[in-house]
C-alpha positions in Angstrom: -19.8 20.9 7.9 -18.0 17.7 8.9 -14.4 17.1 7.9 -13.1 13.9 6.4 -9.7 14.2 8.1 -6.7 12.0 7.8 -3.5 12.8 9.6 -0.5 12.2 7.4 2.7 11.3 9.3 6.0 12.4 7.8 8.1 9.5 8.9 11.4 10.7 7.3 14.3 9.1 9.2 12.3 8.5 12.3 11.4 4.9 11.2 14.7 3.8 12.9 16.4 5.1 15.9 18.4 7.9 14.2 17.4 11.5 14.7 14.9 13.4 12.6 16.3 16.5 11.1 14.9 19.4 9.2 16.3 20.4 5.8 19.3 22.7 5.6 17.9 26.1 5.3 18.7 28.9 2.9 16.3 31.3 4.5 16.7 35.0 4.5 18.3 35.1 8.0 19.0 32.1 10.1 21.3 33.8 12.7 20.1 32.9 16.2 21.9 33.6 19.5 21.9 31.0 22.2 19.5 32.0 25.1 20.4 31.4 28.7 17.3 29.5 29.8 18.4 27.7 33.0 15.7 25.2 34.1 12.3 26.7 33.3 9.1 24.9 34.3 7.3 23.3 31.4 4.2 24.9 30.0 0.8 23.7 31.1 0.2 22.4 27.6 1.7 22.5 24.1 -0.9 24.7 22.9 -0.4 27.2 25.8 3.2 27.4 24.8 2.7 27.7 21.1 0.0 30.4 21.5 2.6 32.7 22.9 5.3 31.9 20.3 6.0 34.6 17.6 6.2 32.2 14.7 3.0 30.1 15.3 0.7 32.4 13.3 2.9 32.1 10.3 3.3 28.4 10.7 -0.5 28.0 10.8 -0.9 30.0 7.6 -2.9 27.9 5.1 -3.9 25.4 7.8 -5.8 27.6 10.4 -9.0 29.5 9.9 -8.1 31.8 12.8 -4.3 32.3 12.6 -4.8 36.1 12.9 -3.1 36.7 9.6 -5.5 35.3 7.0 -8.9 34.8 8.7 -10.9 31.9 7.2 -8.4 31.3 4.5 -7.2 27.7 4.8 -7.3 24.3 3.1 -10.4 23.3 5.0 -12.1 26.6 4.3 -11.2 26.3 0.6 -12.5 22.8 0.4 -15.8 23.9 1.9 -16.0 26.6 -0.6 -15.3 24.2 -3.4 -18.1 21.8 -2.4 -20.5 24.8 -2.0 -19.6 25.9 -5.5 -20.3 22.4 -6.8 -23.7 22.6 -5.3 -23.1 20.7 -2.0 -22.9 23.4 0.8 -23.9 20.9 3.4 -21.9 17.9 2.4 -20.9 15.7 5.3 -17.4 15.0 3.8 -14.9 17.8 3.4 -11.6 16.4 2.1 -8.8 17.7 4.2 -5.5 16.4 5.5 -2.7 17.4 7.7 0.9 16.1 7.5 2.9 16.1 10.6 6.6 16.5 10.5 9.6 17.3 12.6 9.5 21.0 11.9 5.7 21.3 12.2 4.9 24.3 14.4 1.2 25.0 14.6 -0.6 21.7 15.1 -0.9 20.8 18.8 -0.7 17.2 20.0 0.5 16.0 23.4 4.0 15.1 22.1 6.6 17.0 20.3 10.2 17.5 19.4 11.0 18.4 23.0 9.4 15.2 24.2 6.5 17.0 25.9 3.7 14.5 26.7 2.6 15.1 30.3 1.7 12.5 32.8 -2.0 12.7 32.4 -1.9 12.4 28.6 0.6 9.6 28.9 -1.6 7.6 31.2 -4.8 8.2 29.3 -3.8 8.2 25.6 -0.2 7.5 25.3 0.8 8.4 21.8 -2.5 7.8 20.3 -4.3 10.7 18.7 -6.9 11.7 21.3 -10.5 12.3 20.3 -10.4 15.2 17.7 -11.5 18.5 19.0 -9.1 20.7 20.9 -6.2 20.4 18.5 -8.3 21.1 15.4 -10.3 23.8 17.2 -7.1 25.6 18.0 -6.4 25.7 14.2 -9.9 27.0 13.6 -11.0 23.8 12.1 -14.3 22.1 13.0 -13.7 18.9 14.8 -14.5 16.0 12.5 -17.4 13.8 13.5 -18.6 10.6 11.7 -20.3 11.5 8.5 -22.0 9.5 5.8 -20.1 6.7 4.2 -18.8 8.3 1.0 -19.7 5.2 -0.9 -23.3 5.6 0.1 -23.6 9.2 -1.3 -25.2 10.0 -4.6 -22.7 9.6 -7.5 -22.7 13.3 -8.4 -21.8 14.2 -4.8 -19.1 11.6 -4.7 -17.7 13.1 -7.9 -17.7 16.6 -6.5 -16.0 15.6 -3.3 -13.3 13.8 -5.3 -12.8 16.8 -7.6 -12.5 19.1 -4.6 -9.9 16.8 -3.1 -7.8 17.2 -6.3 -8.3 21.0 -6.4 -7.3 21.4 -2.7 -4.2 19.3 -3.1 -3.2 21.3 -6.2 -3.7 24.5 -4.3 -1.6 23.3 -1.3 1.2 22.2 -3.6 1.2 25.6 -5.4 1.2 27.4 -2.0 4.1 25.3 -0.7 6.2 26.1 -3.7 5.1 29.8 -3.8 4.0 32.1 -0.9 4.7 29.5 1.9 8.1 28.4 0.7 10.0 31.1 2.6 7.9 30.5 5.7 8.7 26.7 5.5 12.5 27.6 5.2 12.2 29.8 8.3 10.4 27.0 10.2 13.4 24.8 9.4 15.7 27.5 10.6 13.9 27.5 13.9 14.0 23.7 14.1 17.8 23.6 13.4 18.5 26.5 15.9 16.7 24.6 18.6 18.4 21.3 17.8 21.8 22.9 18.0 21.2 24.8 21.2 23.7 23.6 23.9 21.0 23.4 26.6 18.8 21.3 24.4 21.6 19.0 23.5 22.4 18.4 27.2 18.8 17.9 28.1 18.3 15.5 25.2 21.3 13.5 26.3 20.0 13.3 29.8 16.6 12.3 28.5 18.1 9.5 26.3 20.1 8.2 29.3 16.9 8.1 31.4 15.1 6.2 28.7 18.0 3.8 28.3 17.9 3.1 32.0 14.3 2.0 31.6 15.1 -0.3 28.6 14.4 2.1 25.7 17.0 2.9 23.1 15.9 6.3 21.7 18.4 9.1 20.8 15.8 11.8 20.1 12.4 12.4 21.8 10.4 12.8 18.6 11.5 9.4 17.4 9.5 7.8 20.2 6.1 9.0 18.8 6.8 8.0 15.2 8.1 4.6 16.2 5.2 3.9 18.5 2.7 5.0 15.9 4.3 2.8 13.3 4.3 -0.2 15.7 0.7 0.4 16.9 -0.8 0.9 13.4 1.2 -1.7 11.6 3.5 0.8 9.8 0.8 2.9 8.2 1.7 6.4 7.0 -1.9 7.7 7.3 -4.2 7.1 10.2 -7.7 8.2 10.8 -8.6 9.7 14.3 -10.4 7.1 16.3 -9.0 4.1 14.4 -8.8 1.1 16.8 -5.7 -0.9 17.7 -5.3 -4.1 19.7 -5.4 -3.9 23.5 -1.8 -5.3 23.7 -0.5 -2.7 21.3 -2.3 0.1 23.1 -0.9 -1.0 26.5 2.6 -1.3 25.1 2.6 2.2 23.7 1.1 3.7 26.9 3.9 2.1 28.9 6.5 3.8 26.6 4.6 7.1 26.8 4.6 7.0 30.7 8.3 6.4 30.7 8.8 9.2 28.2 6.8 11.6 30.3 8.7 10.7 33.5 12.1 11.1 31.8 11.0 14.4 30.2 10.0 15.7 33.6 13.1 14.6 35.5 15.4 16.1 32.9 13.3 19.3 32.4 13.5 18.6 28.6 10.1 20.2 27.9 10.8 23.3 29.9 14.1 23.8 28.2 12.7 23.0 24.8 9.9 25.5 24.9 12.1 28.3 26.3 14.7 27.8 23.6 12.0 27.6 20.9 10.3 30.9 22.1 13.6 32.7 21.9 14.6 31.2 18.5 11.2 32.1 17.0 11.2 35.7 18.3 14.7 36.3 16.9 13.9 34.8 13.5 10.6 36.7 13.3 12.3 39.9 14.2 15.0 39.4 11.6 12.6 38.5 8.8 9.6 40.5 9.5 9.4 42.1 6.1 9.7 38.8 4.3 7.1 37.3 6.5 4.6 40.1 5.8 5.2 39.8 2.1 4.6 36.1 2.3 1.2 36.6 4.0 0.2 39.2 1.4 1.1 36.9 -1.5 -0.7 33.9 0.2 -3.9 35.9 0.6 -3.7 37.3 -3.0 -3.2 33.8 -4.4 -6.0 32.3 -2.2 -8.5 34.9 -3.4 -7.5 34.3 -7.0 -8.0 30.6 -6.7 -11.4 31.1 -5.1 -12.5 32.9 -8.2 -11.3 30.0 -10.4 -13.4 27.4 -8.6 -16.3 27.2 -11.2 -13.7 26.6 -14.0 -11.6 24.2 -12.0 -14.6 22.0 -11.1 -15.1 21.5 -14.9 -11.6 20.3 -15.6 -10.4 18.6 -12.3 -10.1 14.8 -12.1 -11.8 13.2 -9.0 -9.6 11.5 -6.5 -10.9 8.1 -5.2 -12.1 7.9 -1.6 -9.6 6.9 1.0 -7.1 9.6 0.0 -7.2 13.1 1.4 -5.2 16.0 0.2 -2.1 16.7 2.2 -1.6 19.8 4.2 1.6 21.9 4.6 4.5 19.6 5.6 6.1 22.0 7.9 3.4 24.6 8.6 1.7 23.1 11.7 2.5 22.6 15.9 5.0 21.1 18.1 
């Protein structure tokens, strides 16, 4: 089943040159000791690093079909089940969206809070979303391929897709405020712990100085991606994978990405970031294991209960217009 996917970008304060920060946490336990990381080598890829991190499965809860905690229980799977219940098991448009934010810890892209981009990705894609596939597959989501134009579908199928979009968005909102709320707070704990780490602060300063020496005024590495995406796509908050941009805009963002990758490598920003991240995640998971296990149980119970309600929900839900996809977890996704 094809996925009608839109990536929603949480711009927050990244629209300017100031740093993006996560919310102040009131999580169960946010005490994290500072690791002695030295100058570790960066990982081979973002996904390789995240696959070894203790918090990644929890961050992917509700997004990934194969997070290892709730198999095949995600927004995309629920949307597919909704359309099947409505009588369209083979529909070519499954409404599903992912919002990317600064504390996002499960969705892999070749950029991140640690500035990780890599020379090859910088030269080929820059900050553009590469052809969908590897990142979504890592979440257990079928890679989206061009489907039928929704406007060309029979009216009843259009209505079913619109209703399922509403139902999935309502489910996501309820999960964010319920079972996933504590996980989101812990995700922010991790973000804040990494941001406050002395080694990360020093590496970030060195990276910013390197960027400034090349004519770029950025204080935080994650700001580069958000500013470049805004410039490239004319300030849009939602982009569709594969959306075209002008050649000039594309070349400009590639030049920025290459400089970013070079500065990240010379300062070892990515190596330090992922080492500090892994340590912070493990400490917070260890300190809050019972709360995390309870959250998973509550999520799975709520998900199963909502599945049973689908026939009734389809009778009462209003249909969203096309061009809008339900948003995914704001902090539950990767690097």
